[in-house]
C-alpha positions in Angstrom: -3.9 -24.4 -9.2 -5.9 -21.3 -9.3 -4.3 -17.9 -8.5 -4.9 -16.4 -5.1 -6.7 -13.1 -4.5 -5.0 -10.2 -2.6 -7.2 -10.9 0.4 -6.3 -14.6 0.5 -2.6 -13.7 0.3 -2.4 -11.0 2.9 0.1 -11.9 5.6 -1.6 -9.6 8.2 -5.3 -9.7 8.6 -5.6 -6.8 11.0 -5.8 -3.1 9.9 -2.9 -1.0 11.1 -4.2 2.5 11.3 -3.8 5.9 12.9 -5.9 9.1 13.1 -5.0 12.2 11.0 -3.5 14.0 14.0 -0.9 11.3 14.9 2.7 12.2 14.6 5.2 10.6 12.2 6.9 9.3 15.3 3.6 7.5 16.2 3.4 6.0 12.7 7.0 4.7 12.8 6.4 3.1 16.2 3.1 1.5 15.1 4.7 0.1 12.0 7.6 -1.2 14.0 5.4 -2.9 16.6 3.2 -4.5 13.9 6.2 -5.4 11.8 4.7 -3.9 8.7 5.7 -1.3 6.1 2.7 1.0 6.1 0.0 2.5 8.2 -3.4 3.6 7.0 -4.6 7.1 8.0 -8.3 7.0 8.8 -10.8 9.5 10.3 -13.2 8.7 13.1 -15.9 7.1 11.0 -13.3 4.8 9.5 -12.9 6.6 6.1 -9.6 6.1 4.5 -7.7 9.4 4.1 -4.3 8.3 3.2 -1.3 5.9 3.7 2.1 6.4 5.2 4.8 3.9 4.1 8.4 3.2 5.0 9.5 5.0 1.9 7.5 8.1 3.0 9.3 8.1 6.3 12.7 8.1 4.5 11.9 10.5 1.6 9.4 12.9 3.2 10.7 13.1 6.7 14.4 11.9 7.1 15.6 13.3 3.8 14.0 16.7 4.6 15.2 16.7 8.2 11.7 17.1 9.6 11.0 16.5 13.3 9.1 13.2 13.5 7.6 14.1 16.8 6.0 17.4 15.6 5.3 16.5 12.0 1.8 14.9 11.5 1.0 12.0 9.3 -1.3 14.2 7.2 1.7 16.4 6.3 3.5 13.4 4.6 0.8 10.8 3.7 -0.2 9.9 0.2 -3.8 11.2 0.1 -6.6 9.1 -1.5 -4.4 6.1 -2.2 -5.2 3.7 -5.0 -7.2 0.9 -3.5 -8.2 -2.6 -4.7 -11.1 -4.9 -4.0 -10.4 -8.1 -2.0 -11.2 -10.3 -5.0 -8.5 -8.8 -7.3 -5.9 -11.4 -8.3 -2.4 -11.1 -6.9 -0.8 -10.8 -10.4 -3.2 -8.0 -11.3 -2.4 -6.2 -8.0 1.3 -6.6 -8.6 0.9 -5.3 -12.1 -0.7 -2.1 -10.7 2.1 -1.8 -8.2 4.8 -2.2 -11.0 3.1 0.2 -13.3 2.4 2.9 -10.7 5.5 2.5 -8.5 3.6 1.3 -5.3 4.7 -1.2 -2.7 1.4 -1.2 -0.8 -2.2 -1.3 -1.8 -5.1 -0.8 0.6 -7.8 -3.4 0.2 -11.3 -2.0 0.5 -14.4 -4.1 0.5 -18.1 -3.4 0.1 -19.4 -0.3 1.9 -15.8 1.1 1.8 -14.8 -1.2 4.6 -11.0 -1.2 5.0 -9.8 -4.8 5.1 -6.1 -4.4 5.2 -3.1 -3.6 3.0 -1.6 -5.9 0.3 2.2 -5.6 0.2 4.4 -6.7 -2.6 5.9 -9.1 0.0 2.6 -10.9 0.1 2.9 -12.0 -3.5 4.5 -15.3 -4.5 7.5 -15.3 -6.8 5.3 -17.0 -9.5 2.7 -14.3 -9.3 5.4 -11.6 -9.4 6.8 -13.3 -12.5 3.4 -13.3 -14.2 2.9 -9.6 -13.4 6.4 -8.7 -14.7 5.7 -10.6 -17.9 2.4 -8.8 -18.3 4.0 -5.4 -17.7 6.7 -6.2 -20.3 4.0 -7.2 -22.7 2.1 -3.9 -22.1 5.3 -2.0 -22.7 5.9 -3.8 -26.0 2.3 -3.1 -27.1 2.7 0.6 -26.2 6.0 0.8 -28.0 4.4 -0.9 -31.1 1.5 1.5 -31.1 3.8 4.5 -30.8 
Protein backbone atom coordinates (compact mmCIF):
# COMPACT_ATOMS: atom_id res chain seq x y z
CA UNK A 1 0.00 0.00 0.00
CA UNK A 2 1.50 3.33 -1.02
CA UNK A 3 1.81 6.12 1.45
CA UNK A 4 -0.60 9.03 1.30
CA UNK A 5 0.29 12.61 0.58
CA UNK A 6 -0.57 15.41 3.00
CA UNK A 7 -3.27 16.65 0.64
CA UNK A 8 -4.88 13.19 0.48
CA UNK A 9 -4.86 12.87 4.26
CA UNK A 10 -6.28 16.28 5.20
CA UNK A 11 -9.41 15.91 7.28
CA UNK A 12 -10.68 19.37 6.30
CA UNK A 13 -10.61 20.46 2.68
CA UNK A 14 -11.62 24.07 3.22
CA UNK A 15 -9.23 26.84 4.20
CA UNK A 16 -9.92 28.42 7.58
CA UNK A 17 -8.56 31.95 7.37
CA UNK A 18 -8.84 35.50 8.66
CA UNK A 19 -7.50 38.88 7.63
CA UNK A 20 -4.59 40.52 9.46
CA UNK A 21 -6.80 42.97 11.37
CA UNK A 22 -8.94 40.26 13.00
CA UNK A 23 -8.82 39.93 16.76
CA UNK A 24 -7.54 36.94 18.66
CA UNK A 25 -11.12 36.50 19.87
CA UNK A 26 -12.22 36.18 16.22
CA UNK A 27 -9.51 33.56 15.65
CA UNK A 28 -10.64 31.50 18.65
CA UNK A 29 -14.27 31.66 17.52
CA UNK A 30 -13.45 30.67 13.92
CA UNK A 31 -11.30 27.75 15.09
CA UNK A 32 -14.04 26.61 17.48
CA UNK A 33 -16.74 26.76 14.79
CA UNK A 34 -14.54 24.90 12.28
CA UNK A 35 -13.38 22.41 14.94
CA UNK A 36 -9.75 22.93 13.96
CA UNK A 37 -6.55 23.86 15.75
CA UNK A 38 -5.30 26.68 13.53
CA UNK A 39 -6.31 29.58 11.35
CA UNK A 40 -4.30 31.01 8.47
CA UNK A 41 -3.80 34.77 8.33
CA UNK A 42 -4.05 36.04 4.76
CA UNK A 43 -4.13 39.44 3.11
CA UNK A 44 -6.72 40.51 0.54
CA UNK A 45 -5.05 38.94 -2.51
CA UNK A 46 -4.82 35.66 -0.61
CA UNK A 47 -1.16 35.81 0.31
CA UNK A 48 -0.26 33.78 3.39
CA UNK A 49 1.07 36.08 6.13
CA UNK A 50 1.04 33.76 9.11
CA UNK A 51 -0.70 31.15 11.19
CA UNK A 52 -2.34 31.22 14.62
CA UNK A 53 -2.68 27.95 16.50
CA UNK A 54 -4.26 26.71 19.71
CA UNK A 55 -0.81 26.76 21.28
CA UNK A 56 -0.39 30.42 20.28
CA UNK A 57 -3.66 31.30 22.00
CA UNK A 58 -2.46 29.63 25.18
CA UNK A 59 1.18 30.77 25.27
CA UNK A 60 1.01 34.17 23.57
CA UNK A 61 -2.38 35.41 24.81
CA UNK A 62 -3.67 33.62 27.92
CA UNK A 63 -0.28 33.15 29.60
CA UNK A 64 0.50 36.84 29.05
CA UNK A 65 -2.97 38.01 30.12
CA UNK A 66 -3.59 39.84 26.83
CA UNK A 67 -7.11 40.95 25.99
CA UNK A 68 -8.27 38.67 23.15
CA UNK A 69 -10.80 41.22 21.93
CA UNK A 70 -8.23 43.99 21.44
CA UNK A 71 -5.16 41.93 20.49
CA UNK A 72 -4.88 41.36 16.75
CA UNK A 73 -3.84 38.09 15.16
CA UNK A 74 -0.80 39.82 13.65
CA UNK A 75 0.43 40.53 17.18
CA UNK A 76 0.66 36.81 18.01
CA UNK A 77 0.83 34.88 14.73
CA UNK A 78 3.81 32.92 13.49
CA UNK A 79 4.92 34.93 10.48
CA UNK A 80 5.93 33.27 7.22
CA UNK A 81 5.19 29.75 8.45
CA UNK A 82 6.97 26.75 6.97
CA UNK A 83 4.74 25.41 4.19
CA UNK A 84 4.69 22.15 2.28
CA UNK A 85 3.57 21.13 -1.20
CA UNK A 86 0.43 18.99 -1.50
CA UNK A 87 2.40 16.03 -2.85
CA UNK A 88 4.76 15.69 0.14
CA UNK A 89 4.35 12.33 1.87
CA UNK A 90 2.71 12.26 5.29
CA UNK A 91 5.78 10.71 6.96
CA UNK A 92 8.00 13.47 5.52
CA UNK A 93 5.60 16.13 6.80
CA UNK A 94 5.46 14.50 10.24
CA UNK A 95 9.26 14.39 10.29
CA UNK A 96 9.36 18.15 9.62
CA UNK A 97 6.84 18.65 12.42
CA UNK A 98 8.85 16.53 14.87
CA UNK A 99 12.17 18.16 14.04
CA UNK A 100 10.84 21.72 14.11
CA UNK A 101 8.24 21.45 16.85
CA UNK A 102 5.19 22.18 14.68
CA UNK A 103 1.71 20.71 14.92
CA UNK A 104 0.32 22.37 11.80
CA UNK A 105 1.76 22.84 8.29
CA UNK A 106 0.07 25.01 5.68
CA UNK A 107 -0.21 23.28 2.31
CA UNK A 108 0.53 25.58 -0.61
CA UNK A 109 0.19 24.49 -4.23
CA UNK A 110 1.27 25.94 -7.56
CA UNK A 111 0.99 29.70 -7.85
CA UNK A 112 1.14 30.02 -4.04
CA UNK A 113 -2.47 28.82 -3.80
CA UNK A 114 -3.34 27.98 -0.20
CA UNK A 115 -4.94 24.51 -0.13
CA UNK A 116 -5.35 23.98 3.61
CA UNK A 117 -3.47 22.94 6.71
CA UNK A 118 -2.03 19.52 7.49
CA UNK A 119 -2.33 18.71 11.18
CA UNK A 120 -0.50 16.01 13.06
CA UNK A 121 -3.99 14.60 13.72
CA UNK A 122 -4.28 13.91 9.99
CA UNK A 123 -1.41 11.41 10.10
CA UNK A 124 -2.00 7.72 10.58
CA UNK A 125 -0.25 5.98 13.47
CA UNK A 126 1.81 3.97 10.94
CA UNK A 127 3.04 7.15 9.28
CA UNK A 128 3.80 8.77 12.63
CA UNK A 129 5.76 5.65 13.58
CA UNK A 130 7.75 5.83 10.33
CA UNK A 131 8.55 9.50 10.92
CA UNK A 132 9.61 8.88 14.53
CA UNK A 133 11.91 6.07 13.36
CA UNK A 134 13.39 8.38 10.73
CA UNK A 135 13.86 11.19 13.29
CA UNK A 136 15.62 8.76 15.64
CA UNK A 137 17.86 7.63 12.78
CA UNK A 138 18.73 11.28 11.95
CA UNK A 139 19.58 11.86 15.61
CA UNK A 140 21.84 8.80 15.68
CA UNK A 141 23.62 9.91 12.50
CA UNK A 142 24.10 13.42 13.90
CA UNK A 143 25.47 11.99 17.15
CA UNK A 144 27.85 9.71 15.23
CA UNK A 145 29.10 12.62 13.10
CA UNK A 146 29.68 14.72 16.20
